[in-house]
C-alpha positions in Angstrom: 19.2 2.1 -13.4 16.2 0.5 -12.0 16.0 -2.1 -9.3 14.3 -5.6 -9.6 11.8 -5.7 -6.9 12.2 -9.5 -6.5 15.9 -10.1 -6.1 17.4 -6.4 -5.7 19.5 -6.5 -8.7 20.3 -3.2 -10.5 18.8 -3.4 -14.2 19.3 -1.0 -16.9 15.9 0.2 -18.0 17.3 1.4 -21.3 18.3 -2.2 -22.5 16.3 -4.6 -20.4 13.5 -6.6 -22.4 12.2 -8.4 -19.3 9.5 -5.9 -17.8 5.8 -5.8 -16.6 3.6 -2.7 -16.1 1.6 -2.1 -13.0 -0.8 1.0 -13.8 1.4 3.5 -15.6 4.5 2.3 -14.1 7.0 0.0 -15.9 9.0 -2.4 -13.6 12.0 -4.0 -14.9 13.5 -7.4 -14.2 17.0 -9.1 -14.4 15.5 -12.3 -15.8 12.2 -14.0 -16.7 12.1 -15.9 -13.5 12.0 -12.7 -11.4 9.3 -11.5 -13.9 7.2 -14.5 -13.6 7.4 -14.3 -9.6 6.4 -10.8 -9.5 3.5 -11.3 -12.1 1.9 -14.1 -9.9 1.4 -11.6 -7.1 2.7 -8.1 -7.3 1.3 -7.0 -4.1 4.1 -9.1 -2.5 6.7 -6.7 -3.7 7.6 -3.0 -2.9 7.7 -1.0 -6.2 
């Protein structure tokens, strides 16, 4: 399981379709809203 850096929810990276890439690392999100918030300023979130 991965942790959504925006809300802290656990996300199953095997089935999640909501994700972003930072460098070589894939970041998984619980919903498009969290992804959008992260994508605006990734430096605000601990990954």
